[in-house]
N, C-alpha and C positions, 0 to 999 in steps of 0.2 A: 368569538370565544373559542379557545382551543378545545379540541375533542377530549383531551385528557381531563380537563376541568369539568366538562359536561358529564363524562363518565362518573367521576367522583360525586358530583352533585346528584345525579340520578340514582346513584347507589344509596343515597340517603332518603329517597322518596319510596313510595309504595308502588312504583311501576314494576310490573312483572317482568321476568327475564325474557319471556317470549315477545312481549310488546317492545321491549328495549332492543332486542336483536332485530326484529322486523323493521322497526323504525330506523335503526342505524343503517341497515342494508338499503332500505328504500331511499333514505335521504343522502347517503354517501355515494351510491352507485352512479347517478346521473352526472354529478360533477367529476367523479373519478374518470368516467368514460370520456368526458369532454376534455379534461386535462391530458389524458393519454393520447387522444387524437391530436391535440395541439402540439404536444411534445414530439409525437411521431412525425408530424409534418412541418416542424419549425424550420427546417432547412429550406423546404419549398416556399414557405411563407416569407422567409427573409430574402431569398434569391429572386423571387418573382414578385411583381407588383399585383398582389391578390386583393381584390376588393371583396365585398361581402359575398362569399361563395354560398350557393344554394345548399350545399352539403353541410356547411357549418350552421347555417340558419336552421336547417332541419334538426340537427343535433340539439341546438339550444331550445327550440320549440318543444321537441319531444322531452327533453330533460325537465323543462318547466312544467309540462303537462303531467308527467309522471310524479314529480314532486308535489304538485297541487293535489292530484288525485289521492296520493298516499297520505298527505297531510289531512285531507278531508275525511278519509277513512279512519285515520288514527284519532282525529278530533271527535268523530262520532262515537268511536269505541270508548274513548276515555270519558266523555261527558254523557253517555247514554245511561250510565249506572245510576 
């Protein structure tokens, strides 16, 4: 789902601005960092035969961990009420 559509839909809910901003930052930062890394190194990835680099694996694992932890904290905050 496009982020613009999510923004409009969440504007209709009772989600506070602080929670919305925090969740947006937490869930968009890991993929943004990953895409920036891939874009920066695309020339290297295309010119060399690179298999699963330990560096790329680390970024993916850290991104997943951050997203899961942030999701759990947000889930607890929303449903704790």
